[in-house]
C-alpha positions as CSV (number, residue, x, y, z in Angstrom):
1,M,-0.2,0.1,0.0
2,S,1.1,3.7,-0.7
3,S,1.3,5.9,2.3
4,L,-2.6,7.2,0.9
5,E,-4.2,3.6,0.3
6,R,-6.1,2.2,3.0
7,I,-9.0,-0.3,3.1
8,P,-12.1,1.9,2.2
9,D,-14.8,2.2,4.8
10,Y,-17.8,4.3,3.5
11,S,-18.9,4.8,7.3
12,R,-16.4,7.3,7.7
13,V,-18.4,9.5,5.1
14,E,-21.9,8.3,6.3
15,N,-20.8,9.5,9.8
16,A,-19.3,12.8,8.8
17,L,-22.5,13.6,7.1
18,A,-24.3,12.9,10.1
19,F,-22.0,14.2,12.7
20,K,-21.6,11.5,14.3
21,N,-17.9,10.1,15.6
22,I,-15.2,9.1,12.8
23,D,-11.5,7.9,13.0
24,R,-10.8,10.8,10.8
25,V,-11.9,13.3,8.3
26,P,-13.0,11.6,4.8
27,N,-11.7,12.5,1.6
28,F,-14.5,13.6,-0.7
29,E,-13.6,15.1,-4.2
30,P,-16.4,14.3,-6.9
31,F,-14.5,14.9,-9.9
32,V,-10.5,14.5,-10.4
33,S,-9.3,15.0,-13.9
34,R,-7.9,12.2,-15.7
35,T,-4.9,14.3,-16.4
36,V,-4.0,14.5,-12.7
37,R,-4.9,10.7,-12.1
38,E,-2.7,9.6,-15.3
39,A,0.3,12.0,-14.0
40,I,0.4,10.8,-10.2
41,F,-0.1,7.1,-11.3
42,G,1.8,6.8,-14.6
43,R,-0.6,4.8,-16.7
44,E,-3.4,5.4,-18.4
45,L,-6.9,5.9,-16.5
46,P,-9.5,6.7,-18.8
47,D,-12.9,7.8,-17.1
48,G,-15.5,5.0,-15.9
49,L,-15.7,2.2,-13.4
50,E,-12.6,0.7,-13.9
51,S,-10.7,4.1,-13.2
52,E,-12.4,4.7,-10.3
53,L,-11.9,1.3,-8.9
54,F,-8.0,1.7,-9.4
55,Y,-7.4,5.4,-8.1
56,R,-10.5,6.1,-5.4
57,P,-8.8,3.6,-2.6
58,R,-5.1,4.1,-3.9
59,L,-5.8,7.4,-2.7
60,G,-7.8,7.0,0.6
61,Y,-11.1,7.3,-0.6
62,D,-14.2,5.6,0.8
63,F,-16.0,5.3,-2.2
64,I,-16.2,5.2,-6.0
65,Y,-18.5,7.9,-8.4
66,L,-20.2,7.3,-11.5
67,I,-21.8,9.8,-14.2
68,P,-24.8,7.8,-15.7
69,P,-25.1,9.0,-19.1
70,Y,-28.4,9.7,-20.6
71,H,-30.0,7.2,-23.0
72,R,-30.3,10.5,-25.2
73,P,-28.2,13.0,-24.5
74,P,-29.9,16.5,-24.6
75,V,-29.0,19.1,-26.8
76,Y,-28.8,22.4,-25.2
77,S,-27.7,25.0,-28.4
78,R,-27.5,24.7,-32.1
79,Q,-23.9,25.5,-32.0
80,T,-20.8,24.4,-30.2
81,L,-17.8,26.8,-30.0
82,H,-14.0,25.3,-29.8
83,G,-10.8,26.7,-28.4
84,S,-7.5,25.7,-29.6
85,D,-6.7,24.2,-26.3
86,G,-9.4,21.5,-27.4
87,R,-11.8,22.8,-24.8
88,E,-15.7,22.9,-25.8
89,W,-18.5,25.3,-24.8
90,V,-22.0,26.1,-25.7
91,D,-22.5,29.0,-27.7
92,Q,-24.6,31.5,-25.6
93,H,-26.2,33.3,-28.5
94,S,-27.3,30.0,-30.6
95,N,-30.2,29.2,-28.1
96,M,-32.7,26.5,-28.4
97,I,-35.6,28.4,-26.7
98,T,-36.1,31.7,-27.4
99,D,-39.9,32.0,-27.2
100,W,-43.1,30.2,-27.0
101,Q,-43.1,28.5,-30.4
102,S,-39.4,27.2,-29.7
103,F,-40.2,26.0,-26.4
104,R,-43.3,23.9,-28.2
105,E,-41.1,22.7,-30.6
106,Y,-38.1,22.0,-28.7
107,D,-38.0,18.2,-28.4
108,Q,-34.1,17.0,-27.6
109,Y,-34.2,16.7,-23.7
110,P,-33.9,12.9,-22.6
111,E,-37.1,11.2,-21.8
112,P,-38.7,12.2,-19.0
113,V,-39.5,8.1,-18.1
114,S,-36.3,6.2,-16.8
115,P,-34.0,8.9,-18.9
116,L,-30.7,7.1,-17.5
117,N,-28.5,4.5,-18.4
118,L,-27.8,2.3,-15.6
119,E,-25.5,-0.4,-16.6
120,E,-22.3,0.8,-15.0
121,I,-24.0,1.7,-11.9
122,K,-25.4,-1.8,-11.6
123,R,-21.9,-2.9,-12.4
124,A,-20.3,-0.6,-9.7
125,I,-22.6,-2.1,-6.9
126,E,-21.7,-5.4,-7.8
127,A,-18.1,-4.7,-7.8
128,A,-18.0,-2.7,-4.8
129,K,-19.5,-5.8,-3.1
130,R,-16.4,-7.7,-4.1
131,H,-13.8,-5.1,-2.9
132,P,-11.9,-5.5,0.5
133,G,-13.7,-3.1,3.1
134,R,-16.9,-1.2,2.5
135,L,-16.5,0.8,-0.4
136,G,-19.3,3.2,-1.0
137,V,-21.0,4.1,-4.5
138,G,-21.9,7.4,-5.5
139,A,-23.8,8.7,-8.4
140,L,-24.1,11.8,-10.2
141,L,-27.7,13.5,-10.5
142,P,-27.3,14.8,-14.1
143,S,-30.4,17.1,-13.6
144,C,-29.4,20.8,-13.0
145,P,-32.3,22.9,-13.8
146,F,-30.9,26.5,-13.2
147,T,-27.6,25.7,-15.8
148,E,-29.8,24.3,-18.0
149,I,-32.2,26.8,-18.7
150,N,-29.1,29.2,-19.2
151,L,-27.9,26.7,-21.7
152,L,-31.1,26.4,-23.5
153,M,-32.2,30.3,-23.5
154,G,-28.6,31.8,-23.0
155,Y,-27.8,33.7,-19.8
156,E,-28.7,37.2,-21.4
157,N,-32.0,35.9,-22.6
158,F,-32.8,34.5,-19.7
159,C,-32.4,37.0,-17.6
160,I,-34.4,39.4,-19.6
161,A,-37.0,36.6,-19.9
162,L,-37.4,36.3,-16.2
163,Y,-39.0,40.0,-16.4
164,E,-40.6,40.1,-19.6
165,N,-42.1,36.4,-19.8
166,F,-41.5,34.7,-16.4
167,E,-44.3,32.4,-17.2
168,L,-41.9,31.1,-20.0
169,C,-38.9,30.8,-17.8
170,K,-41.6,28.7,-15.6
171,A,-42.9,26.3,-18.0
172,I,-39.0,25.5,-19.1
173,V,-37.5,24.7,-15.7
174,D,-40.8,22.9,-14.8
175,K,-40.0,20.6,-18.1
176,L,-36.5,20.2,-16.9
177,G,-37.5,19.5,-13.5
178,K,-39.8,16.5,-14.3
179,V,-37.1,14.9,-16.1
180,G,-35.2,15.4,-13.2
181,V,-37.2,13.5,-11.1
182,A,-37.0,10.7,-13.1
183,E,-33.5,10.3,-12.6
184,V,-33.5,10.9,-8.8
185,E,-36.0,7.8,-8.9
186,Q,-34.1,5.8,-10.9
187,L,-31.0,6.2,-9.0
188,A,-32.7,5.9,-5.6
189,G,-34.5,2.8,-6.9
190,E,-30.6,1.5,-6.8
191,N,-28.2,-0.1,-4.3
192,I,-26.0,3.0,-3.9
193,D,-24.8,5.0,-0.9
194,F,-25.2,8.8,-1.9
195,I,-26.9,11.1,-4.7
196,F,-24.5,14.1,-5.8
197,F,-25.8,17.3,-8.0
198,G,-25.0,20.3,-8.9
199,D,-26.5,23.7,-10.3
200,D,-23.9,26.9,-10.4
201,M,-26.3,29.7,-9.5
202,A,-23.8,32.1,-8.3
203,Y,-20.6,34.3,-8.7
204,T,-18.2,34.7,-5.8
205,G,-20.1,38.4,-4.8
206,G,-23.8,36.7,-5.0
207,L,-26.6,35.0,-6.7
208,M,-26.9,35.2,-10.2
209,I,-30.7,36.1,-9.8
210,P,-32.6,37.0,-7.2
211,P,-33.2,34.4,-4.1
212,E,-37.1,34.8,-4.5
213,M,-36.8,33.6,-7.9
214,M,-34.4,31.2,-7.0
215,R,-37.3,30.0,-4.6
216,E,-40.0,30.1,-7.0
217,L,-38.8,28.5,-10.0
218,F,-36.1,25.9,-8.8
219,F,-36.5,25.1,-5.2
220,P,-39.7,22.9,-5.6
221,W,-37.6,20.7,-7.6
222,Y,-34.6,20.7,-5.4
223,R,-36.8,19.8,-2.8
224,R,-38.5,16.9,-4.7
225,Y,-35.1,15.7,-5.5
226,I,-33.8,16.0,-1.8
227,Q,-37.1,14.1,-0.7
228,I,-36.6,11.3,-3.1
229,A,-33.3,10.5,-2.0
230,R,-33.9,10.8,1.7
231,D,-36.9,8.5,1.6
232,A,-34.8,6.1,-0.2
233,G,-32.2,6.1,2.6
234,K,-29.6,7.8,0.5
235,S,-27.1,10.6,1.5
236,I,-27.8,13.5,-1.2
237,M,-25.2,16.4,-1.6
238,F,-25.4,19.5,-3.6
239,H,-22.7,21.5,-5.3
240,S,-22.7,25.3,-6.3
241,D,-19.8,27.5,-7.0
242,G,-20.1,31.1,-5.4
243,D,-22.0,32.7,-2.5
244,I,-25.0,30.7,-2.3
245,S,-25.4,31.4,1.5
246,Q,-28.6,33.3,1.2
247,L,-30.2,29.9,0.0
248,I,-28.3,27.6,2.5
249,S,-31.0,27.9,5.0
250,D,-33.3,26.5,2.5
251,F,-31.2,23.7,1.3
252,V,-31.1,22.7,4.9
253,E,-34.7,22.6,5.6
254,A,-35.5,20.8,2.4
255,G,-33.1,18.0,4.2
256,L,-29.8,18.5,2.2
257,N,-27.0,16.2,4.2
258,G,-23.9,18.3,2.2
259,L,-23.0,21.3,0.2
260,N,-19.8,21.5,-2.0
261,P,-17.5,23.5,-2.6
262,I,-17.3,26.4,-0.3
263,E,-15.6,28.4,-2.2
264,P,-13.0,30.5,0.1
265,A,-13.3,33.7,-1.6
266,A,-17.0,33.7,-1.7
267,M,-18.0,32.3,2.0
268,D,-16.3,31.6,5.2
269,I,-16.6,28.1,5.7
270,V,-15.7,28.4,9.4
271,E,-18.5,30.5,9.8
272,L,-21.1,28.6,7.9
273,Q,-20.2,25.6,10.4
274,R,-20.8,27.4,13.2
275,K,-24.1,28.4,12.2
276,Y,-25.0,24.9,10.6
277,A,-23.1,22.4,12.9
278,G,-25.1,19.3,13.1
279,K,-27.3,20.6,10.4
280,L,-25.2,20.5,7.4
281,A,-22.0,18.8,6.5
282,L,-19.5,21.1,4.6
283,I,-17.5,19.5,1.7
284,G,-14.4,21.3,0.4
285,N,-13.0,24.9,0.6
286,I,-9.5,23.9,-0.4
287,D,-8.5,26.9,-3.1
288,V,-8.3,25.4,-6.8
289,D,-6.2,28.8,-7.5
290,L,-3.9,27.7,-4.7
291,L,-3.8,24.0,-5.9
292,S,-3.2,25.0,-9.4
293,R,-0.5,27.8,-8.8
294,G,1.0,27.3,-5.4
295,T,3.5,25.0,-4.1
296,P,2.9,21.6,-1.6
297,D,4.1,23.4,1.5
298,E,1.4,26.3,0.8
299,V,-1.3,23.8,0.3
300,A,-0.8,21.4,3.3
301,A,-0.2,24.8,5.2
302,L,-4.1,25.9,4.1
303,T,-5.0,22.0,4.6
304,R,-3.7,21.6,8.0
305,Q,-5.4,24.7,9.1
306,R,-8.4,23.9,7.9
307,L,-8.6,20.9,9.4
308,E,-7.6,22.1,12.8
309,H,-10.8,24.7,12.6
310,L,-13.0,22.7,11.3
311,K,-12.4,19.2,13.2
312,P,-13.7,20.3,16.8
313,L,-17.6,20.6,15.6
314,G,-17.6,17.6,12.8
315,G,-19.6,17.3,9.4
316,H,-16.6,18.3,7.4
317,L,-15.3,16.2,4.4
318,L,-11.9,17.3,2.7
319,A,-12.0,18.3,-0.8
320,S,-11.0,21.4,-3.2
321,S,-13.1,24.6,-3.5
322,N,-14.4,23.3,-6.8
323,S,-12.8,20.3,-8.4
324,V,-9.5,18.6,-9.4
325,C,-9.6,20.0,-12.6
326,D,-6.9,19.4,-15.4
327,Y,-4.7,22.7,-14.5
328,V,-4.2,21.5,-10.5
329,K,-0.5,20.4,-10.2
330,P,-0.8,16.3,-9.4
331,E,2.1,17.3,-6.4
332,N,-0.4,19.8,-4.7
333,Y,-3.4,17.5,-4.8
334,L,-1.3,14.9,-3.3
335,A,0.0,17.8,-0.5
336,M,-3.6,18.0,0.3
337,L,-4.2,14.0,0.6
338,N,-1.1,13.7,2.4
339,T,-1.7,16.4,5.3
340,N,-5.3,14.6,5.8
341,I,-3.3,11.4,6.6
342,Q,-1.0,13.5,9.1
343,Y,-3.6,15.8,11.1
344,G,-6.9,14.4,9.7
345,S,-7.3,12.0,12.7
346,Y,-9.7,12.5,15.8
């Protein structure tokens, strides 16, 4: 075993989410770039179950995490833009929906019944049973209605429509939300341990639209996702970058287990922990900018500081402040994980 590798025990994650006693702070990173993991292990590690089974336990994780594909992938834009570095993004001015007619004609979203292909999830459940220890299985809930309406309408058009054609916005969100309900029902019916979903809705300075509109349009669906998962005995966690402090109480009331990634430029994780201790676990906060441009010593110092401040009240899971994206330095990512080995024990 490497210094990071250990026999997985998913109860560590479970108990951290529930503010129960644990032996150490769990690592919880939903996404680790293929580029970073291949640099660490010096071998090809394509996305998918086999890669998850290889690298997660070796880096001290107690779970594997899968992204179930749609049977019919959605089409969000009439045009995809391509950068010189190989990155792709949706053209925000090539919108699929601009008015009621284009909304009625739009038929490119996944089926409202059983939209996800769960073959790999089922294989993961069986593989986890055969793995030493207790290896948890988590899955992404792809539904993200705030992000999706922005992709379908374009952010500028969406913001204008919120004031000029609110009912159209509501109709689009409700269409998206119903598919999300079908997705979470599929996932909740499987023998997995947690569901993770995300919807980036904020800048570092605050929400992208007023909180009242978020509550009216999106939270009826978020609450349903969370309730379905909790009723099935699954933990459920949510991701949004930026400052979403105005909505955290709404998530707590809905029964959310954990919030990710607590962007340090946007929210104070120590203050949030004091406010929500025992109610909401906090996941993340190790600055991605530092992970990308700092040194291993700087990352280790920040990680140790966070552990010292957050361990006493519990409900803390160690992760980056966004994700371990392809521009994170592998040696800095390892410094974060190794610091948890040194200072994360209770």
